[in-house]
Each structure stands twice: as structure tokens, then as C-alpha cells.
Steps between C-alpha positions, in 0.01 A plus 500: 500500500223256580530309817394171344387357162172312546375292210130409473360214292126495478261254344217262552743219571237237414723313574848653559754296301874481450510763219365756741773416754774511228380834380510651846847358565630628169371847584655492847839386369521731198387814672629440853160499661489479880168335511236362263134513616260262328147650500207262417228701335168572664194561288651542156276705270676328207415141614152523637371218278764250627439258779781602727573337839474720802763760587585291816572184297719690246688687776577182675626338181731798442632480859579133447665568174742773630583333835874469538594802293598784741452768225140403426195593700118511429239762567115491539474870409278423197310205640388705812404808303136531411385560150685453170883466497694768329869519480516873561324459835752233607799713397378797693442298806848341474662839454329614819616179676864528389580869478851568356517158329480441129218277371572281204195353317602164349312378199508289188550649161142424383367689799746785433352555158153566656586703801429839350133395481473425869308726734698818574803366307677843514475487879638140496817623328539772757476257789746231398781380273385241243708177459377350177612144417637436164380144454648248260244554222532872502728743307721714722495774238114505505496506877750780506297695246191472723708596802610827325138564392384485861789710611425770250123500550468456880855552633495130612811348647505156333788261524525177298547179693663210317304182581533159349158382592331170539204472263250457777133598515284497817196421279695195353614381832149515650388278209776261563395466872135470405576214260736321728816568318831572684612855578806391691795732437273769373357602836669494835429161662340678807254680266411169323429327834294796638297517180441128519401502870263788453351375168566842355502395131366150508177562682326732739772712672496497887568812707824552675470472874723553795632138499610543138694810583674318785573198283629680194701772678700257709 
């Protein structure tokens, strides 16, 4: 039997918002996860054309967002790794860091439909259990059909996660901030304030320095 169940939720988190937090909490509660690790992406080969804030800024926003939840933590594992970010590399590193524990990869249903096309997807399935969120606009029967397909083709262990999601998009939230519209109650207040102070989405982003870390970690 595994010593612990560790969920991981990766993403650009540009910015992290309340739907990310609700998804992680739903996974933790439904599958009895002992911990959920948020992993901001490093150099994503799928988003090279996007203007993405530095890993340090996104990592700090995630830390602010999860503060106060004893089950949530954040890792720099992808930010600090050189080169392109690939999920399989992260999973192998985590399995080495947490021997004997079960790793649960949390993802939305849209991502779930594309995972077989990721780099070394067959190895991904060998290194984790997939928790795929059945979102409000998705058919449970369709999701279950795809789950069975991946199980038969790759031997994947996929479990469906019931999630009544908020219809939030990081892209839409960035546009709201850029045009001066309110994002209150869509992002944690600490993230909104940090983004404002650092001009992350309304102008030229400033770097995170030691004083910031002291201020926002107190």
C-alpha cells in the first residue's frame, strides 16, 4: 500500500485563479489526497509564442493563493529545470523524490482528451494515476469512454473527478486586468494585490526581490 497519496496540479498559472484552487480541493477531498503540489510550468514548448511572466512571479502568485491551506504546497521543480518543460520529466523526478507514494496527476477534461499526444505519453501513464475532471459542459459517458480507451491502449489508471467548475479563463482574466475591469472574487485577493503592485498584467512586470518574499510570506 502506498505511504501517501500526492496530487500534482501543473499549469502556467498566468495567473492562478479560484477555479484552479477549487479543482485541487475537489481532487483532494474526493480521492483522499494527503497533499496537493502546485507546479508552475517552466519553459513550455506548447506556449512559446505567449508573453508569460517570469517563473519567479508566477511561483510567488501561487504561494500567495494557497497560503492557509495545510494540504497545499508549491514546487519550483519545473521553473528551475533548464530547457523545455515536459510532464514525463516532472513525474519521474517526483517519483524519485517520493518513493513509495502514489502520484496523482490532476487535469481538466479538455487536457485529458489530448494527453495521449504528449511527449512519452505511455511513460506518463506508468508514472502516475490520472484524475480527469468531468466539467459541467462535458458528458460523463464520453469521458468514461475515453477513460476506457486509454486503459485498453496504454494500461492507464484514469479516475474521473466530479467538478462543478467556475467558467474562468486565465486569458480572459488577464484582459480584464489590462482593461481595468474588476477580477475580485475570481482571483484570491492576495494575488490581485501582488499583480497590481508588480504591474504584472497592466504594464512592465517587475522582478521579485528579497523584500517581496519577506512581505508576502508573512
